C-alpha positions in Angstrom: -8.1 -8.8 -13.2 -11.0 -9.7 -10.8 -8.5 -9.3 -7.9 -7.6 -5.9 -9.4 -11.4 -4.9 -9.5 -11.8 -6.2 -5.9 -9.1 -4.2 -4.7 -10.4 -1.1 -6.3 -13.8 -1.6 -4.6 -11.7 -1.5 -1.2 -9.9 1.7 -2.5 -6.6 -0.2 -2.9 -4.4 0.3 -5.9 -2.1 -2.3 -7.2 0.9 -2.7 -9.6 2.4 -5.9 -10.3 3.2 -8.5 -12.9 0.9 -11.0 -14.4 1.4 -14.1 -16.4 0.2 -13.8 -20.2 -2.5 -16.5 -19.6 -4.1 -14.8 -16.7 -6.6 -12.3 -18.4 -4.1 -10.5 -20.6 -5.8 -9.6 -24.1 -4.6 -11.5 -27.1 -4.3 -8.3 -28.9 -1.5 -7.2 -26.5 0.5 -10.4 -26.9 0.3 -10.5 -30.6 1.4 -6.9 -31.4 4.7 -6.7 -33.2 6.1 -3.8 -31.0 8.3 -3.8 -27.9 6.1 -1.7 -25.5 2.3 -1.4 -25.6 -0.5 -0.4 -23.3 -4.1 -1.5 -23.0 -6.6 0.0 -20.8 -9.7 -1.7 -19.5 -11.5 0.6 -17.0 -9.4 1.5 -14.5 -6.7 -1.2 -15.1 -3.7 -0.5 -17.5 -1.8 -3.7 -18.8 1.7 -3.1 -20.3 3.6 -5.3 -22.3 7.5 -4.7 -22.2 10.1 -6.4 -24.0 13.1 -6.9 -21.9 15.0 -10.1 -22.1 11.6 -11.7 -22.3 7.9 -10.2 -22.5 7.1 -8.7 -19.1 3.3 -8.0 -18.4 2.4 -5.5 -15.6 -1.1 -4.8 -14.3 -1.7 -1.4 -12.7 -4.6 0.5 -11.4 -2.4 3.2 -10.1 -0.5 4.8 -13.0 -1.3 6.2 -16.5 0.4 5.2 -19.7 3.8 6.9 -20.1 7.6 6.4 -20.5 10.7 7.0 -18.3 13.9 7.9 -19.9 16.9 5.6 -18.7 20.3 5.6 -19.7 23.2 3.0 -19.2 26.6 2.1 -20.4 27.0 -0.2 -23.1 30.3 -2.4 -23.6 32.9 0.0 -24.7 31.7 2.8 -22.5 29.2 4.2 -24.9 26.1 5.9 -22.9 22.7 4.6 -24.5 19.5 6.2 -23.5 16.0 4.5 -24.0 12.6 4.8 -22.9 11.0 2.4 -20.2 7.5 2.1 -19.2 7.2 4.2 -16.1 5.2 1.4 -14.4 8.2 -1.0 -15.2 10.5 1.5 -13.3 8.3 2.1 -10.4 7.9 -1.6 -9.8 11.7 -2.4 -10.0 12.2 0.5 -7.4 9.7 -0.8 -5.1 9.7 -4.6 -5.3 13.2 -5.1 -4.0 12.3 -6.1 -0.6 9.9 -8.7 -1.6 12.2 -10.3 -4.2 15.1 -10.4 -1.3 12.9 -12.1 0.9 12.0 -15.0 -1.8 15.9 -15.0 -2.5 16.5 -15.6 1.0 13.9 -18.3 1.5 14.4 -20.2 -1.8 17.2 -22.6 -0.6 15.2 -23.9 2.2 11.9 -24.1 0.4 10.4 -27.7 -0.3 7.4 -26.3 -2.0 8.0 -28.4 -5.0 8.2 -31.4 -3.2 5.3 -31.8 -0.8 1.5 -31.7 -0.5 -0.5 -28.5 -1.0 -1.6 -27.9 2.5 1.7 -28.8 3.8 3.3 -25.9 1.7 1.5 -23.3 3.3 2.7 -24.1 6.8 6.4 -24.6 5.5 6.2 -21.4 3.9 4.8 -19.7 7.2 7.4 -21.4 9.3 10.3 -20.1 6.9 8.9 -16.6 6.9 8.7 -16.4 10.8 12.3 -17.8 10.8 13.4 -15.0 8.4 11.5 -12.5 10.5 13.1 -13.7 13.6 16.7 -13.8 12.1 16.1 -10.0 11.2 15.2 -9.2 14.7 18.1 -11.4 16.1 20.7 -9.6 13.8 19.5 -6.3 14.9 19.3 -7.1 18.7 22.8 -8.6 18.6 24.5 -6.3 16.1 25.7 -8.8 13.7 24.9 -10.3 10.5 24.3 -14.1 10.4 23.4 -16.4 7.3 20.0 -17.8 7.0 21.6 -21.4 7.1 23.7 -20.7 10.4 20.5 -19.1 12.0 18.4 -22.1 11.1 21.1 -24.4 12.8 21.1 -22.0 15.9 17.4 -22.3 16.1 17.5 -26.0 15.9 20.4 -26.3 18.4 18.5 -24.4 21.0 15.2 -26.3 20.6 17.2 -29.6 20.7 18.8 -28.3 24.1 15.5 -27.2 25.5 14.1 -30.7 24.7 17.0 -32.4 26.3 16.7 -30.2 29.3 13.1 -30.7 29.7 13.5 -34.5 29.5 16.2 -34.7 32.2 13.8 -32.9 34.7 
């Protein structure tokens, strides 16, 4: 909540998920309904029951629903109402989730000291960014694992060449 308040002072809106133990009012967690909203000043907190409870904090949207439909097993079309904020979040957070999915297999964040985690994350992010540029420049799609091997091979060759001189 404090981050949201600070961002509003900088004329920046936010929409994002929030853990239930990070400032979500107890009343919201205990209500026996699937979807509920609570507003505090400019912030709206939404609880939506999907497979589990999802809490979303937004300073951009108002309370409201979006009608959605999907096919059930057997081909029957079912329509239901979903909070508009959840739909907005799902449509706009795809690239962030894709980056996290690409970096996850190479992440050692759970196995290292805190200061080291930041450096590793930045290095992996730089590798991913350079992989995207490499793929576009050469017109080919390469896996993250193959790209890391390619980079290591290039670094080792440059070290061997430098030591031979």
